[in-house]
N, C-alpha and C positions, 0 to 999 in steps of 0.2 A: 461620950456625952451626946445625948440625943438632941437633934435640932428642934427648935420650937415649931409648933404647927402653925406656921405663918405663910402667907403667900410668897412664893419664891424660894422657900426653904424645904418644902415637902415635894417628893416626886409625883408627877402627874401621870397617871396610867393612860390617859387619853392622848398623850403625845404620840404622833405617828400613826394614829388610828384613822382609817378612812371610811369604815362602814359603821353606821349608827342606826340601821333600820331595826325595827321591832317586829318580831314574828307575830303571825296571826294566831291567837290562842283559841278562837272559836271557829267551829266548822259544822257542817251538816253531815250526818251519818245516817243513811237510810231515811232521809227526810226529817230527822230529829236534830235540832240544834243542841250541841253539847260542847263541853270544855275539853280541848285536846292539848292543853299546855304542857302536859307531862312529856310529850315527845317533841316539843318545839324548843329550839335554842333560845338563848337570851338576846340582848341587844347586840347588834353587829354580828350575829351568828355564833357568838361564843357560848359554850355550854354553861348551864347554871351549876351551882354548887351541888355536888352529888348526883348530877345527871349524866347518864350514859346514852350517847346517841348511836343508833345502829349504823355501822359502816355501810357505805354504798357498794364498795368493791372490797372483797376480803383479801384477795391475793394480788390482783393487778390494779393498782390505783389508776384512775383516769387522768391522763394529761400530766403525769409526774415523771420527771427524769428527762434526759436528753434524747432517749430513743423514741421510737414510734409508740403511740398509745395502743392499748390492748385492742380496742375496737378496730384498729387498722392493721396491726401486726397479725392478729389472729382472725381476720375476717374470713368467713366461710370455712372455718376449721373446727372440727368437733371430735371428741373422743367417744369411741363406741365400746360399750360393755354389754356382755350377755349376762343375764341374771334370771333368777326364778324366785317365786314366793310360794309358800305352802299355806293354804287356807282350809279351814274345816268345813265339812259339808254335813250339817245336821239333818236328821230325819231322812236319810237315804239308805237304801238297802244294799246297793252295789258298791258304794264308795263312802268312806269316812273322811277322807281328806283329798285334796286336789292339788296337783303341781301345775302352776301356770308359768309359762316362759315369757320373758320380757327382754326388750332391747332398750338400754339406757344411753342417751346421748347427752354428753356434757359439752356445752359450747364455750370455747375458750375466750371469746371476745367479751362476754359479760357474766360468766359463771352461772348461766341458766341451765336448767336440766329439763329434759323431755323423756318421758317413759312411754314406749309404744309396745303393744302386745301384738305379735303376729297373728294373722287370721288363720284358723284351722277349720277344715270342712266339718259341718254339722256339729259344731261344738255346743251350740245353744247358749253361748255367752256373748254379750256385746264386746267386740274386740276392736282394736285399732289404737287410737291415742288414749292412753290411760291417764297420764298427767301431762297437761299442756305445758309448753315451754315457759318456764318461770324460774325465779330464784327460790330455792326450797330452804326453809329454815331448819336448823338443827333441832333435834328433839329436846324437850325441857330437861334441865333448867337452862340450857344454852339456846333458847329459842330466839334470842336477840341477834344471833349470828347465823350465817348461811353456809351451806356446803361449798367447799372449794375443791381444787384438784387433789389436795393432800388427804382428803377424806376417803379417796377411792383406792382400792387395791383388790387383787384377786383373792378369792376364797375369804371374803370379808362381808359381814352383814352391815347394811345401812338401813336406816329407818326413814322412810319418806311418808310424811303425813300418817304416822302410826301404823304403817304397813312395812314389814320387814322384808327386805330384798337381799338375796345372797348373790354376790358377783362371782361368776364362774370363769369368764374368759373375756378377751378383748381382741381387737384387730391389730394388724402390724403397725399401723401409724401410731396407735396408742402406746404400744410397747416401745417404739423408738422415742416417742415424746417423753415417756417416763424415764427412759435411760439417759436422755440428755439432761433431765432435771436432777439426776442422781438418785432417783427413787428405785428401790429394788422391788420388783413384783414377786408375789408369791406364785406358787405353782397353780396351774388351772385346776379348778374343781369340777367334779362330775355332777350332772343333774340327776337326782334320784328319779326312779321310774314312777310313773303314775299308774296305779293299779287299774283304774277304770279305762284309761287309754289303751293299756295293754289288752284288757278284756275285749274292747271293741275291735282292735286289730285282729285278734284271733277269730272273732265272729265273722268279720268281713272276708277273711281268707277261707273260711269253711263254707261260705255261701256259694251256691251254684244257681244263680237266677235264671229263669226262663227267658228273660229279656236282658242279657248282659249288656253293660254299658261299654261301648267301643268308642274310643277317642282317636280321632285322626288329626294330629297336630300338623297343620300346614302353615302355621304363622311364621315359623323360622324361615322356611323356604321363601315365603312371600317377602319378608323383611330383607333377606339377603339378596334377592334377585328382582326386586320390584323395579320396573323400567328397563331391565336388561333383556334385549331381544336379539335373537340370531336371525340373520337375513340371508336367504338363499335365492339364487336365480335358477329356475327350472322351466321345463317345457313339457308339453303334452302333444304327442304326435297323433292327431285324429284324421290323418289323410286317408285311412282305409274306409271311413264312412263317406256317405254321399255328401258332397259339398264340404268335406272336412279339409282342414289344413293344419299347419303347425301353430300351436298356441303358446305364447310366452307368458309365464306367470312368475310371481314373487311370493315365496313362502316365508312366513314369519313364525318363529318359534319363541314363545314367551316362557322364560325360565321361571317366572314367579309361580305359575300354576300348570306348567306342562301342556299348554294349549297351543293350537296351530291356527293360523289365519292365512288364507291364500287370496291374493289379488291378481287380476288379469291385466296384462299390458296390451291395450288395444291400439294398434298402429293407426295413423290417420288414413282416411279413405279406404278402410278395410270393409265397410259395409255392415259392421256389427254394432249393435247397440251397446252403449257403455253401461256395464253393470257395476253395482256398488262393490260387491265382493263375489269372488268365485266360491269361497267357503268361509262361512262366518267363524268367528273365533270359538273353538271348542276342542275337546280332546278327540283325536283322530284314531279310531281303532285300526289294527293292522289287517285283520282278516274278514272284515265285513264288506258285503257287497250292497246290501239293502239296509235301510233304517229299521231298527227294532220297533215293534209295536209297543204302546204303553202297557206296562205290567209284565212284559216279556223278560225284562231284566230287573231284578229286585235285590236289595241288600240282604234280605232275610228269606229263609226257606220255611214255609208253613207246613206242618205235619198234622195228621189226624184231625182233619177238618170234619166236623159233624154238626148236625143241627137237631135240636131237641125243643119240642114245644114247651116243656116244663123248665128245663135248665137254660135254654137259649143257646146261642152259638158259642163254640169253644175253639180256641186257636192255640196250638202249641208250636212254638218256634224251635227250629232245629239249631241248637247252640253249637253243634259240631260242623254245620254247614256242609252236610254230605251231598246235597243236591244243588249247591250254589254254582252258578254259571259265572265263570271269570272270563274277562276279555282283556287282551293285551292292547295297550295304547302305545303310540310312537313316543319315544323319549329322545333326548338330545344325542344319545349314543347311536341311534339308528339313522341319523341324518348325516351323511357324508357326501362329498362330491363324487358323482358317478353312480350312486346307488339310486334305486327306484323307490317311489312312495306310492302306495295304493290309496287313492282317495275315492272311496265308495265305488270301486270298479273301474276307475280311471287311473292308469299308470303314469305317474309323473317321474321324470328323470331330473335329478339335481345336477345342474351344469356348472355352477360357480357360487361363490359366497363373497361377502365383503371382508374387509381387513379385520374388523373387530371379531367376526366369527372365526377367522383363521387363527387369531391370537388366542381365542377361547379354547379351540380344539387343540392347539399346540401346547398350551399350558396344562390342560386337564387330561387329555388322552394321549399326548405325545405324537400326534399326527403331523407329518411334515409335507405329505404329498397333497397338494391342492391344484393339480393340473386341471384346468377347465375343460369341459366337454364341448367340442365344436359341433354344433347342431345346425348351423346356418351356413349356406354357401357364402364365400367372400363377396363383398359388394362389388358390383361392376364399376369400373372407373367412369366418372362423370364425363360426358362428352364436353369438349372445349366449347366455351361460349365466346365466339369472336366478338370483339368490341368494335363498333364502327369508328372510323378515324375522326379525329377532331375537326370540327367544322368552322372554327374560328370565332364562335359566339361565346362570350363569357370566358371563364377560366377552364383549363383542362379538367381539373377536379370536379368542377360544377357540371360540366358536360358529361363526365363519366358517371356521376351519381344519377343523372336522368336516365341512363341506360341500365341501371341495376334494379329498378323497381317501377311499378306503375305510378306510385306516388313519389315524385322526386323529393329528396331531402338534401339539405345543404351539407357540404363535406365536413366531416368531423375533424376538429383540431386536437392536437395532443395537449390536453389540459394539464396533465401531470408534468410534462416538460415545461409548460408555461409557468406553473407555480414554482418549480424547482429552480429555474434559471431566469426568472424575471429580474430585470435590471442588470443582468450580466451582459456587458457590451465589450467587444474587442475592438480597439481602435488602432489603426495603422496609418502611417504617413506614406503617401504615394505620389508618383509622378506619371505623366502620360508617356507612353511609348510611341513616338511619332517623329517624323522628319521636320515638322514645322518648328522653327526655332522659338516662336512665341509660345506655342503650347508646351514645348519641352520644359520651360521654366515654371510652369504653373504647378502649385503645390495643392494637394488634396488630402483630406482626412476621410478615410474609408472606415465606416463603423459597421460591425457585424453583430447583430442581435441574436443571442443564443436561444432565446425563448421561442422564436418562430423562424430562424434561419433567414432573416431579412437583412438587406444591405441598404445603407444610405451613404451618399457621397456629398461632402461639403468642401467647397473651394475656399482656401484662405485668401484674404485680400492682401495684395502686394502693391506698394507704392510705385507709381510710374510704369506699371506693367501694361496698361491699356486694357486690362480685363477686369470686369466687375466680379468680385467674389460673392459667395452665398451658396445657396442650395443648388447642387449640381444634379443630384438624383434623389427623388422621393423614396422614402423607406418602402421597400418591396422586395419580394423574392426575385432573384436574377437567375435566368437559365444559363446553362453552360453553352458555349458556342458549338457550332457544327452539328446541330440537331435539326431534323425535319420539323416543319411546322404542322402539317396535317398528317398525323400518324395515330395509330391505335394505342401505343404505349404512352405512359406519362413521361414528361420531359424530366431530365435531371437538372437539379438546381445546385448552386454553390453551397457547400456545407462548411462547417467549422474547420474540418481537416484541410480544406483547400486554402485556408487563410494562414499565411506565415510569411516571415520576412524573406524577401527574395523571390516570392512567387509573382507571376504575371497573370492577371485575370482580365477577361474581356467582358465589359459591361456595356451592352447596347452598341457593339462594334467599336467601343473605345477601349484600348488596352492600357491597363494601369499596372505599374511596377511597384510593389510594396517595398518601401525602403526601410522602415523602422516601425517599432511598436512602442506604446507607452509602458510604464512600469507595471501597471495593473494587468495589462494583457499578458506580459511576459510571466508575471507571477502566477496568474490563473492557468496558463498553459503548462507551467512547470508543476503546479499542484495537481493538475488533472492530466498527467502524462499518459494515462491509459487511453484517453480520448484523442490526444494530439501526438502522433508518432514523431513529429519533428522536434518536440520538446522533451522526448524521453531520453534522459542522460544515459541510461543503460544501453539503449540502441546505438547512441553516438559513440560510446566507449567501445562497443563491440566492433563498430566499423573501423575505429582507429587501430584496434588490436589485430585486425585481419589484413592490414596493408602489408606490402612486401618489405623485406629487410633493407633493400636499397633506399626506399623512401623513409624508413625509420632512421637510418643513418643520416640522411639529408636533414631530417627534422632536428636531430641532435646537434649537427654542425651549425645549422642556421640559428638555433636557440643559443648556442655558445657564442657565436659571433654577435648576436643581437644584445648580449649582456656582457659588455667589456668589463664592467665594474664587479661582475660576479656577485650580484645581489639576489639573484633568483627570480627577478621580475623582468618582463619585457613589455613594451607598449602593446595595447590591444590591436592597433592598426598593423603593426608588424606581424603579430600572431595571425590576424585575419588574412593578410597577404600570403603568408606561408601556406596555410591550409587551402586557400583558394588556388594558389599556383601549382601545388603538387597534385591536384585532381584526386583527392582522397574520397570522392563520392559524398561529400558533406555539402549541404545547402547553406545558404547565407544564415538562415535561422538556426540551424544546428551549430554553426560556428559561433553564433552569438550566445547560444545556451551554454556551449562548452566554455566560452570565455567568462560568462557569468558564474559558472560553477567553480572555476579556479581563479577567481579574482577576490580581492578584498575591497568591498564597497563600504565606505563609511557614510552613515547617514548624517546630514547636517544637524547640528544641535539646534533645538527649538528655542526661539526667543520667548522666554516666559513672560516678560513684560508686555510684549506685543500680543501674545495670546490672551492675557488677562485684559488688556485694553480692548481687544476685539470682542471678548466675551461681555464686558461691561457695555460696550456699544450695542450689542445685540439685545441685552436685557433692558437697556434704557429705551431703545426704540419700541420694544414690546410692552413697556410699562410693567415689568415684572417686579412685584413688591412682596412676594411671599417668602423671602429669605428668612425672616424670623420664624415662620412656621416650619421651614425646612430645618432650621437649627434645633427646634424643639423635637422634631421627628428623629433627627440624628441622635440627640441625647436620649430619647426614649429607646431607640434600638441599641444603643451602647449600654448594655446592662453592667459591664465591668467598669464603666466610667474611665476608660483609658484614652478617650479622645480619638479612637481609630475604629474604622469599620472596614469590612472586606470590600473589594472592588465591586463584586456582584451586588451587595446590599446598597452601596453608594449609587450605582447606576440605577437600581430599582427605585430608590427614593427620588432621584432626578426625573425618571420617567413618570413616576406617580404624580409629581407636582408639575409635569409638563414644562420642564425647563427649556425655554426657547433657544437652544444652542444647536448648531449643526453637529452631526455625529462625529465628524473628524475633529472638530474643535473640542468637543466634550471628551473624546478619547484621549486627545493630547493633554488636556488639563489633568485628567485622572492619572495619566502616566507620570506627569510632573510631580504631583503630590503623593505618589505611591511610594511606599517603603516595603518592598516585597509584595505581598498580596493584600496589604492594608493601606487605607487612605486616611490621611490626617484631615478630617472633615472640617475642623475649625479653621485651618489655614486655607482650605479650598473655599469655604464660604466667605472668609475675609477677603480673599483675592477677587471674587466675582461680585462683591457687595458694592454696587455703583452708587449707593446712597451715602454710605459713610466713608468709603475709601475711593476717592475719585482717581481715575486714571487719565493720562493725557489723551487728547483726541487722536483718532486714527484716520488715515486716508482711505478712500474707496478701494484703491488697489490692494491695500492690506486686508480689507474685509473679504475681498474676492479670493484671497489665498485659502481661507477656511470655509468657503461656501460648501453647500451640500454636495454639489456635483463636481467639486474640485478633484482633479486627478494628478498623479505625479507626472514629472517630465519624462522625456523620451528615454529609452533604455541605453542609448549610446553614451549619455553623459555619466551613467552609473558605472560603466566598465572602463577604467583607465589603464590598469596594468593587470597582467595575467601572471599567476604564480606557476611558471613552467616547471619548476623543480617538483612540485606536487603532481603536476600532470605526468611527468616522466616516471615518477614513482608509482602512481596508480595505474597508468596505462601500460607502460613498457617494463615495469618492475626494475627501473634503473635508479640507483641511489646517487643523488647529486652531492658533490663535495662543497656546495655553496654554504654560506653562513645562513643563519636563521633569517628568513626573508622578512619576518615581521620586525625584527630589530634593525635590519638594514634599511627598510623603508622609513 
C-alpha cells in the first residue's frame, strides 16, 4: 500500500544535500553571447536527465583513493613513443608521398599528449612542436572522451586531430611501465623508407664540391674540460746572453682548447719591470722560431689562379690539400717533468707541477715519476739576528716586538686558545711553605686560567688568625723562579702542566704547596689526560707495573692487613700512606687520581623540593610570567601529544624564552624530570610555576648552592674507600678471593 503524498510521509531527496548552486548557462564565445547549457550540470552539480558530462580524467581520477593523487605520483614522468605518418604530396615530380617521423610524449600526471617532429637539415618543412601539450579527444563518434594510456601500443595506429600516426617503438621506461600495468606490448614496427629522402642522400654522397664543408667539432672537448688547467713550474736559463740570468716561469695548459699561457715570476728587487704575461694564451707550435706572416698559413690551397678581363677572377680550391702546410702544436702528452718546451726560440725546462697535474697524468698516461728538477742552488742559511737583552721597560714580549720591525706592534695573543678554553679555571687549595708559624696556617686558593696561563691567589678569611683575607695576587702570568731578569730570551712562565696536587710553586718569592683541588679541576684534568701527564691513568698504571717484586709483595701484605673483614675496600688515607711510603715514584696528584679511579663515589641525592623552591625564587625575582606561552610552545612541538619532549628540545625552548635560571639549576631540574632521553614538560612547568604552585621560601645560602659560578667541593671528600681488589686484578693480574665489594659495602 502506497503512502499518501503528505508532508512527513514522502521521502525528501534534498535531505543530506549540501550543494544547491546553479550553473551558469550563458557565456561569451568569440565575443558573441550564446547559450551553453547543454554542457553545464544542473543544481548542485548533478547531471540533468539524459545529460553526459565529459570526464576530466579518464584513467587517474584526481584526489580519489587513499594513495597519492596522479599529479603528485606521476610528476615529471612521461611515456615516450616513436611514430610516423604518411602524407600525400600532390603536384610533385620527385615524390608522391612523404614519411614524416614524430616523437609522442604522454604525460602521466594529467593524460596530456605532446607531439614533436625532430628537425632535419634542409627539409623545407616547419618542424618542432607539431601538437602542443593538451588532452586530445578521441575521433568521432567518441569525441566526448580523451586518449588515455590504454589507447597506446606498438605497431598501432592512432588518430590525433584527423591525422593518423603509427606507433613504432618506445623507450625502456615506457616498456617497464606497461609491464607493471600488465599490458603486453606488440613487437616494434619498422618505419618505411621515404623515396625522396633516399634520393637526396644519394645525391649528397655523389657530390664533390669545390668548397667542401669541413666541420671541426670542439664543443665536446670544451664542455668536458672547461676550467681544467694543468700547471707547471719551469725555468729559462738566459745566463749566456748579456745581463741574462735564470728566469722562473709558470706554464698553464688549458685542456678546453689546447692553449698555453706562460707567466713570469719576478722576484722582489730584481730590477725587472712587471709584465702582464710572458706568453699570451694561444696554441704553441713546436718547431717555429718566428711568427708567421699574415696569409702564410691558410686552411685552403688555391690552384689555377688566373685573371680575365671578360670572365673576371677565377679561384679553384684544392680539395685534396696537396700543398697544405701543417704545423704541430704542443699537446698535454708533450708536457712532462724534465722535458723542454720551445717557446718561439726560447727553450724552457719543466721543473715541477702541482698535485692536480700529477693526478691527471697518473690516471691518463700512467706516469708515476714526477721527480722535480733542481735548478736553483740551495738557499744560504740566514745569519742569526741577535736580540738585545731586556731593558726592564714594559713586558718582555712588548720589548721584543719593538726589535722585530720599524713599526712596533703589540704582541699577538693566542685567540684560538682563548676562545676554546675561556672560563676554564683550575682551582687548588694551598698553604705557604715557611718557618713562620702564623703564615704556615694561612689558607689560599690558587686559580689557574687556561685561556691565557694567568694565575690569581686569594686568601681565605679565618677567625682569630690576625691576618686579613682577600686578594693576595692580582691575575697575571707568573715567571718561574731562577731566571735572569735582563736576558735576550723570553722568560718561562708557569703552565697548566706545572699545576697539580703536591706541587710547590714559587710566586714572587713566596712558596706555595698545592694541597688539594676541587672536583671540576680533577675531572677536567682526567678528561684531558693528554695535556696533563700527572692525571694520565695509563702512565700511572705503567709506573705501578714496573716496580720490583719485593715492593709488590709488600703492597699485597699491607692491603691484606688493612682489610681484616675481607670486604675488598680500604680507607683512602691508608692507601695514600702505603704508596707514599714505598717510594713508587708517584706524586701526590697521581696517588689521588689512582684512588679516584678505583673508588666508588656516590653522588648525594638532589633535594627536588629545594631545587624547585630555588627555581621559583629566581623566577619570582625576575618577574618571569611567560610560563603559559612556554606551555603552548611545548604543546606545539609535541606533535604526537605524548606530554614528553627530548632533553635537547626542552633546553632549546627554555633558552628561546630566556628562562632566568642558572645553568647548574636548569640541568639539575631537567635530570630530575627526565625519563631516559625525554622530559615530562607538564610536570616541569608545574614545578617551576611560582604563580599557581607556591613553594616555601628559601634561605640565601640555599640560593648560593645553585649559583652560576657554584663549583663542587674538594676532591678529598669524594674519595673515601679504594677498591684494592680491582687494583690488584688490573695492575698485577692477581685475583682476590674477597667477596663482591659492592655487596659488602
